[in-house]
C-alpha positions as a Markdown table, in Angstrom:
| # | Residue | x | y | z |
|---|---|---|---|---|
| 1 | Met | 2.7 | -4.0 | -5.8 |
| 2 | Glu | 5.4 | -5.4 | -3.5 |
| 3 | His | 8.0 | -3.4 | -5.4 |
| 4 | Tyr | 6.2 | -0.1 | -4.6 |
| 5 | Glu | 5.9 | -1.1 | -0.9 |
| 6 | Ile | 9.6 | -1.9 | -0.8 |
| 7 | Ala | 10.5 | 1.4 | -2.4 |
| 8 | Ser | 8.2 | 3.3 | 0.0 |
| 9 | Tyr | 9.5 | 1.6 | 3.2 |
| 10 | Gly | 13.1 | 2.0 | 2.0 |
| 11 | Thr | 12.6 | 5.7 | 1.5 |
| 12 | Ala | 10.7 | 6.1 | 4.8 |
| 13 | Arg | 13.5 | 4.2 | 6.6 |
| 14 | Thr | 16.2 | 6.4 | 5.1 |
| 15 | Leu | 14.3 | 9.6 | 6.0 |
| 16 | Ala | 13.9 | 8.4 | 9.6 |
| 17 | Gln | 17.6 | 7.6 | 9.8 |
| 18 | Gln | 18.5 | 11.1 | 8.5 |
| 19 | Ala | 16.1 | 12.6 | 11.0 |
| 20 | Gly | 17.8 | 10.8 | 13.8 |
| 21 | Gln | 14.7 | 8.6 | 14.5 |
| 22 | Ser | 16.6 | 5.3 | 15.0 |
| 23 | Gln | 13.6 | 3.5 | 16.7 |
| 24 | Ile | 11.3 | 4.3 | 13.8 |
| 25 | Ala | 14.1 | 3.5 | 11.3 |
| 26 | Asp | 14.5 | 0.1 | 12.9 |
| 27 | Leu | 10.8 | -0.7 | 12.7 |
| 28 | Leu | 10.7 | 0.4 | 9.1 |
| 29 | Glu | 13.7 | -1.8 | 8.4 |
| 30 | Gln | 11.9 | -4.8 | 9.9 |
| 31 | Thr | 8.9 | -4.1 | 7.7 |
| 32 | Leu | 11.1 | -3.6 | 4.7 |
| 33 | Glu | 12.7 | -7.0 | 5.2 |
| 34 | Glu | 9.2 | -8.6 | 5.5 |
| 35 | Glu | 8.2 | -7.0 | 2.3 |
| 36 | Lys | 11.3 | -8.3 | 0.6 |
| 37 | Gln | 10.6 | -11.8 | 1.8 |
| 38 | Thr | 7.0 | -11.6 | 0.6 |
| 39 | Asp | 8.3 | -10.4 | -2.8 |
| 40 | Glu | 10.6 | -13.4 | -3.0 |
| 41 | Lys | 7.8 | -15.8 | -2.2 |
| 42 | Leu | 5.5 | -14.3 | -4.7 |
| 43 | Thr | 8.2 | -14.4 | -7.4 |
| 44 | Thr | 8.8 | -18.1 | -6.6 |
| 45 | Ile | 5.1 | -18.9 | -6.9 |
| 46 | Ala | 4.8 | -16.9 | -10.1 |
| 47 | Thr | 7.8 | -18.5 | -11.8 |
| 48 | Ser | 7.2 | -22.0 | -10.6 |
| 49 | Ser | 3.5 | -22.4 | -11.5 |
| 50 | Ile | 1.3 | -19.4 | -12.2 |
| 51 | Asn | 3.3 | -18.1 | -15.2 |
| 52 | Gln | 3.5 | -21.7 | -16.6 |
| 53 | Lys | -0.2 | -22.2 | -16.3 |
| 54 | Ala | -0.9 | -18.9 | -17.9 |
| 55 | Ala | 1.3 | -19.7 | -20.9 |
| 56 | Gln | -0.6 | -23.0 | -21.4 |
| 57 | Ser | -3.9 | -21.2 | -21.6 |
């Protein structure tokens, strides 16, 4: 799910930049970075424990 959000925010940010809406683009960039951080955390959780537990089941 995070990957879809990252793609969506990245696209919206780029459109805002192209439309000259720098304040909106900056806010979307902040949100995009938050989504990337969340994705990294979820990936770490999945690869460190959840996937291992699922493989044992």
